[in-house]
DOTI-296793 format. One line per field, with one value per residue (C-alpha): residue number from 1; y, z, x; residue in three letters. Coordinates in steps of 0.001 Angstrom, whole numbers, plus 500000, padded with zeros to 6 digits. Example, Ala and Ser with C-alpha at 12.3 -4.5 7.8 and 13.67 -1.06 7.14 Angstrom:
num: [1  2]
c2: [495500  498940]
c3: [507800  507140]
c1: [512300  513670]
residuo: [Ala  Ser]
REM end
This chain:
num: [1  2  3  4  5  6  7  8  9  10  11  12  13  14  15  16  17  18  19  20  21  22  23  24  25  26  27  28  29  30  31  32  33  34  35  36  37  38  39  40  41  42  43  44  45  46  47  48  49  50  51  52  53  54  55  56  57  58  59  60  61  62  63  64  65  66  67  68  69  70  71  72  73  74  75  76  77  78  79  80  81  82  83  84  85  86  87  88  89  90  91  92  93  94  95  96  97  98  99  100  101  102  103  104  105  106  107  108  109  110  111  112  113  114  115  116  117  118  119  120  121  122  123  124  125  126  127  128  129  130  131  132  133  134  135  136  137  138  139  140  141  142  143  144  145  146  147  148  149  150  151  152  153  154  155  156  157  158  159  160  161  162  163  164  165  166  167  168  169  170  171  172  173  174  175  176  177  178  179  180  181  182  183  184  185  186  187  188  189  190  191  192  193  194  195  196  197  198  199  200  201  202  203  204  205  206  207  208  209  210  211  212  213  214  215  216  217  218  219  220  221  222  223  224  225  226  227  228  229  230  231  232  233  234  235  236  237  238  239  240  241  242  243  244  245  246  247  248  249  250  251  252  253  254  255  256  257  258  259  260  261  262  263  264  265  266  267  268  269  270  271  272  273  274  275  276  277  278  279  280  281  282  283  284  285  286  287  288  289  290  291  292  293  294  295  296  297  298  299  300  301  302  303  304  305  306  307  308  309  310  311  312  313  314  315  316  317  318  319  320  321  322  323  324  325  326  327  328  329  330  331  332  333  334  335  336  337  338  339  340  341  342  343  344  345  346  347  348  349  350  351  352  353  354  355  356  357  358  359  360  361  362  363  364  365  366  367  368  369  370  371  372  373  374  375  376  377  378  379  380  381  382  383  384  385  386  387  388  389  390  391  392  393  394]
c2: [077069  074287  075183  072930  074078  072960  071568  067824  064872  061908  058483  056575  053286  053440  056659  058404  062079  064011  063664  067090  068444  067972  064211  061779  058648  058016  058541  055603  052858  054047  053749  056443  059308  060246  063880  065413  068967  069395  069984  071710  069656  070789  068438  070007  067449  070000  070433  073846  074628  077573  075388  072764  075378  076819  073313  072500  075762  075173  074878  071257  070245  072021  070291  066944  067433  068275  065234  062877  064399  063947  060274  059656  061227  059343  056047  056748  057666  054591  052329  053721  053619  050343  048615  050206  049070  045519  045317  046503  044201  040932  038257  037498  036446  036095  039826  040339  042927  041621  045024  047494  045240  045666  044150  043944  040683  039578  039975  037039  035884  036059  036938  035383  036190  032741  029450  027695  030122  028910  026844  024005  022433  018925  015780  013638  013608  016097  016357  019728  020832  023545  026003  025740  028648  026049  024887  028325  028313  024867  025753  028669  026367  027071  023432  022726  025508  023938  020544  022037  023688  021107  017755  015885  018110  016337  017601  015717  017420  015588  015981  015229  011944  013554  015044  018603  020479  023996  026243  025114  021465  022114  023661  020765  018307  020163  019921  016205  015670  014705  017639  019325  022689  024238  027401  029406  032587  033785  034437  031510  031655  030971  027513  026574  027757  026101  022800  022811  023439  020611  018318  019389  021824  025300  026454  029342  031207  033422  035737  035080  037029  039272  038201  039655  038262  038256  038098  036867  036277  034597  036381  037773  039728  043206  045671  048348  046509  045693  047060  044886  045284  044222  041136  040269  040643  038332  035602  036184  035850  039458  040280  037555  039177  040997  043791  044859  045897  047340  044109  042059  040581  037294  035228  035329  031928  032258  029636  029283  026886  024831  026917  023735  023735  027432  030824  032583  032905  033809  036673  037942  037583  037754  037034  036764  033610  031676  033738  032142  031747  028256  029155  029259  026172  024783  023365  021262  023455  026373  024249  023158  026674  028321  025650  026046  029859  029748  027313  029036  032261  034556  032734  034475  033324  034473  033280  034085  035627  032700  030285  033067  035192  034750  032722  033384  031734  034123  037891  039370  041922  045333  045893  048895  049658  049300  051845  053356  053080  053559  050334  048916  046237  043222  042775  045056  044641  042753  040616  039380  041016  041540  045135  045246  048967  048639  045907  047800  051092  049264  050833  047368  046572  042925  041686  039186  037892  034382  032390  029243  027412  024843  023359  024433  020969  020572  017896  017582  018838  022172  022351  021639  024417  026943  026022  026373  029812  030949  029756  031503  034748  034765  037251  034306  032876  036208  036582  033246  034402  037363  035153  032976  035905  036976  040216  039674  041056  041969]
c3: [798643  796985  795223  792218  791626  794738  795466  796101  796360  794037  795555  793446  794813  794043  792051  794500  793561  796337  799160  800769  800825  804597  804423  805057  804162  801364  802581  800400  800630  803710  802007  802690  800291  798425  798692  795273  794360  794606  791393  790651  789155  787688  788936  786947  784754  782194  779125  778320  775178  774340  774424  772141  769626  769480  769079  766086  764367  764493  761035  761526  762419  759331  757054  758665  757888  754267  753996  755284  752894  749946  750835  751061  747646  746047  747365  745991  742521  742423  743387  740687  737843  739029  738737  735344  734065  735293  733422  730201  730507  730986  728715  726852  723423  722109  721372  718265  715536  712610  710912  712733  715792  718836  717985  721541  723162  725388  729172  731073  728266  729306  726497  725892  723499  722154  721745  724077  726878  726963  730133  730898  727444  727789  726343  723882  720418  719934  717113  715574  712588  711034  708232  705542  707095  709226  706040  705597  709193  708894  705495  707138  709786  712845  713819  713130  715558  718149  717694  718184  721455  722782  721078  723228  722051  718853  716496  714003  711517  711564  708896  709323  707959  704793  704043  703881  706443  707536  710521  711146  710963  713273  715990  715730  716144  719226  720755  719900  721601  718297  718351  721070  719326  715979  713965  713362  711350  712991  716392  718261  718466  721335  719990  720408  724018  724817  723268  725293  728521  727691  727471  730794  729853  728439  725189  724593  721621  721701  718806  717410  714116  711678  708202  705184  702579  699281  696042  692915  689282  686135  684946  681832  683879  684064  686002  688599  691283  692700  695610  698355  697046  693562  694965  696915  693786  691868  694461  694607  690827  690223  688237  685741  683121  683558  681220  683923  686127  683473  682282  679064  677638  679426  681758  685406  686913  690731  692934  696717  699488  700917  703525  705567  706198  706420  707188  704053  702325  705611  706048  702513  702355  706006  706564  702771  702551  701701  698485  697186  693414  692009  689597  692421  692181  695507  696013  698680  699480  698288  696059  694072  693970  692731  690067  688853  688727  686858  684322  683881  681824  683840  687091  690482  694089  697464  700693  703385  702617  703463  700657  698050  698716  695993  693633  690007  688113  689330  689671  693164  693026  694699  696569  697957  700468  699196  696567  696297  694006  696705  695782  698114  697030  699329  698416  697667  696219  693129  695245  697436  700699  702551  702669  706437  706708  705123  707609  710655  709766  708627  705154  703638  703591  704716  707522  710331  713422  713487  716679  718291  719821  722606  725508  729145  730668  732984  730733  728869  725746  727483  728292  724640  723423  725902  725052  721310  721839  723973  721371  718516  720506  721255  719300  717452  716672  715490  713076  711530  711469  709334  706982  706549  705086  708229  710187  713660  716775  718446]
c1: [270787  272772  275923  276322  279895  281793  285251  285269  287659  287097  287776  290270  288902  285179  284950  282595  282823  281075  283581  284123  287651  287787  287142  290031  288097  285600  282065  280904  283533  285463  288869  291494  291353  294497  295262  294916  294118  290394  288511  285310  282518  279227  276534  273769  272027  270909  273160  274454  272451  274616  277715  276133  275070  278555  279997  277763  278678  282427  284117  285154  281593  280222  282749  281965  278286  278986  281262  278588  276038  278430  279027  275285  274596  277516  276217  272729  274090  276336  273451  271169  273694  275221  271847  271218  274619  274110  270817  272427  275422  273589  274990  271773  272978  269449  269294  271426  271154  273148  273288  275452  275511  277673  281049  282382  283296  280394  280721  282158  284479  288129  290530  293946  296781  297564  295760  298203  297248  293634  293040  290622  290837  289390  290937  289032  287491  284677  282167  281479  279423  277316  278026  280647  282535  284304  286004  287572  288830  290371  291876  293686  295168  293031  292585  296243  297145  294837  296492  299966  298957  296471  297198  294669  291811  290760  288033  285881  283548  280219  277526  273810  272512  271170  274567  273198  275246  274408  273829  270244  271215  274160  271989  269526  272395  273691  270222  270156  273560  275181  277626  279630  279308  278430  278991  275817  275280  272057  270541  269075  265295  262919  262171  265843  265951  262626  263637  266856  264938  262543  265555  266989  269745  270344  271911  274293  275726  278817  279815  283287  283380  281503  280476  278718  276322  278182  276160  277865  276959  278215  281356  279581  277033  278536  276367  277271  275343  271920  269901  268445  264895  266001  267712  264582  262452  264802  264381  260615  260381  259296  262462  263324  265576  268877  267771  265269  268211  270514  272118  271961  268769  269219  267076  268120  268960  268909  270570  270538  271352  268516  266596  266113  269858  270790  269290  270566  267195  265521  267973  267345  263565  262586  258899  258428  260553  257381  257227  260426  260234  259867  262687  265240  267439  268630  272100  273779  276794  278899  281052  278006  276523  279717  280135  276541  276644  279956  278474  275087  274821  272584  273365  273307  273640  274974  276571  279126  282492  284768  283863  283533  286622  289234  287024  288038  285179  282450  281924  281263  278450  278288  275022  273138  270438  266863  265799  269304  272316  274936  276686  279338  281779  282187  285858  288796  292280  291101  288747  291591  290500  287244  286024  286509  285886  282435  281545  282747  281043  277860  277893  277671  273919  273908  276136  275773  277516  278908  278326  279595  276614  276973  275031  275220  274831  277872  279371  282648  280812  280236  283955  284745  282441  283819  287410  286765  285199  288130  290629  288789  288751  292480  294572  296072  292639  291259  294175  293195  289547  290626  292624  289528  287598  285746  285992  287517  285874  289163]
residuo: [Met  Asn  Asn  His  Asn  Gln  Glu  Val  Ile  Val  Cys  Asn  His  Cys  Gly  Tyr  Asp  Thr  Asn  Pro  Val  Thr  Ala  Thr  Asn  Cys  Leu  Lys  Cys  Gly  Gln  Pro  Leu  Asp  Val  Phe  Pro  Ala  Lys  Lys  Val  Asn  Lys  Ser  Thr  Lys  Pro  Asp  Ser  Lys  Phe  Leu  Gly  Glu  Leu  Leu  Leu  Thr  Pro  Trp  Ala  Ile  Trp  Leu  Gly  Phe  Gly  Leu  Leu  Phe  Leu  Leu  Leu  Ser  Trp  Leu  Ile  Phe  Ser  Ile  Phe  Gly  Asn  Phe  Ser  Ser  Leu  Asn  Asn  Arg  Asn  Asp  Thr  Arg  Val  Val  Asn  Ser  Arg  Gly  Ser  Asn  Gln  Asn  Ile  Pro  Pro  Gly  Val  Lys  Leu  Tyr  Asp  Ser  Ile  Lys  Asp  Val  Pro  Asn  Val  Pro  Ser  Gly  Thr  Phe  Asn  Tyr  Gly  Gly  Gly  Asn  Thr  Phe  Ala  Ala  Leu  Thr  Ala  Gln  Gly  Phe  His  Glu  Ala  Ile  Thr  Arg  Ser  His  Pro  Asn  Phe  Arg  Leu  Arg  Phe  Thr  Glu  Pro  Arg  Asp  Gly  Lys  Ser  Gly  Gly  Lys  Lys  Gly  Val  Ala  Met  Val  Leu  Asp  Ser  Gln  Leu  Ser  Phe  Thr  Leu  Tyr  Gly  Ala  Ser  Leu  Glu  Asp  Glu  His  Tyr  Asn  Lys  Ala  Leu  Gln  Arg  Gly  Phe  Gln  Ile  Lys  Gln  Val  Pro  Val  Ala  Leu  Asp  Met  Phe  Val  Phe  Phe  Thr  His  Lys  Asp  Ile  Ser  Ile  Pro  Gly  Leu  Ser  Ile  Asp  Gln  Leu  Gln  Asp  Ile  Tyr  Lys  Gly  Lys  Ile  Thr  Asn  Trp  Lys  Glu  Val  Gly  Gly  Pro  Asp  Leu  Ala  Ile  Ala  Pro  Phe  Ala  Arg  Asp  Pro  Lys  Ser  Thr  Asn  Leu  Leu  Asn  Glu  Leu  Leu  Gly  Lys  Asp  Val  Asp  Gln  Leu  Ser  Ser  Lys  Val  Gln  Leu  Ala  Arg  Asp  Tyr  Thr  Glu  Ile  Ile  Arg  Lys  Val  Ala  Ala  Thr  Pro  Gly  Gly  Ile  Ser  Phe  Gly  Gly  Thr  Gly  Pro  Ile  Leu  Gly  Gln  Lys  Thr  Ile  Arg  Pro  Leu  Ala  Ile  Ala  Gln  Ala  Asn  Thr  Lys  Asp  Tyr  Val  Gln  Pro  Phe  Ile  Asp  Asp  Asn  Lys  Gln  Val  Asn  Thr  Thr  Ala  Val  Arg  Asn  Ala  Ser  Tyr  Pro  Met  Thr  Arg  Arg  Met  Phe  Ile  Val  Tyr  Arg  Leu  Asp  Asp  Thr  Ile  Asp  Gln  Leu  Ala  Gly  Glu  Ala  Tyr  Val  Asn  Met  Leu  Leu  Thr  Lys  Glu  Gly  Gln  Gln  Ile  Val  Glu  Lys  Ala  Gly  Leu  Val  Pro  Leu  Arg]
REM end
C-alpha cells in the first residue's frame, strides 16, 4: 500500500521531490543532496473539495464576489446612460425651438471671459452680412472692441446686389462664398444643408443670443394689446380696422419687411404666409419701416428688439398668446430696457434664437466665423449683446 504522505528530500539542483530521506545523492540528477529537514508532501492529484468549499465561504472571498458584481453592474449602467447622453448632446443645430428653447451654450464651444482671450483669430478682411441686428451690435461698440483686441481681424459689412439685406440673403451669400459669416434669426433648413453639400462643404449655425418679435404702432393707437391670432388676421387682411380690436375707427395700415430677405412674416404666419394681405406694404429695412409707421395714422409693423428699442416716434405693443388677453410688454423702464425676464421664462409669446452661420470648409473663412462666434460668446461680448437689445445666453 502506497503512502502518499511520506518524508522526502527535495533536490535543490533539479527540484526532484521524491528522494528518500536516506539518499545522499539525487536519484534523478546525481548531485549531492543538501541536508535539510525532511518535509511531508501530499502527492495526491485530487483536490480537497472540503478545503475549497471552506475557502470560498470565507468572509474576504464573499466580499470580493460582491465587489466584482458591483463593478460589473456599474459598468453596464454607465455604458447605457453614457450612450443615451451622447445622443442627446450631439451638436445638431438644425433642431431649434424658438419658443422656450434651450438657452445653453452648444456643446463643443469653449467659453472665454474677454475678447482678447479668444485664440486662433485669423488676419485679414472678412465680409459679413445678414440682418439689421448687426447694426445694433456695432452701434454698441462690439466691432470696436474686436479691433482693440485683434487689430488684424478686419470686418466689412457687405449687402446683396439688390441692396435688400436680411437673414435669408445673408445665408444665400454665405453659400455663394460672398460672406465669411452672417447673422440669422431662424433655424437653417434642409435646403441650406443640402445646397452646401452639393457645393462640397458643410454649413453650421451657432446660437449667440435670444431675441423677441416686437410689434409697434403709430403713437396715436392706444390699446391694451393684441393677441397672436389677431396679429395674424391683420396681416392676412381679415381685420382691417382698429375698432375691431378695441381701438379707434381707423383703417389699419400694416407694414413689413420683404419676406424674400427675412423670415419675419414666415415666423408670424407660418404655413399661411401665402395668405399675406395685398394691403401689407413692404419696406427695405427697419429705418424705412419705423419712419412709415410713425408717419401713417393706423400704421403697424414688427421686427427684432435691437432696432426698435428706445425709439420715440412709435408705440411698442404688448402681445398675448392666441385667444387670450394676457398681454406682455416687450420693454420695461419706459421702453428703455428689454423685458428679459419675459424672454427667459417664455411668457412673451414670440421669441427666437439668433445664430451666426458660417461654412465648414477648412478655409480662413471658417476660422473667421468660429472666431466671431467665440468673441460674441465671451462675457465681454455677451454684455455688449445685452446693450444691443438682445438677451444674452450667458
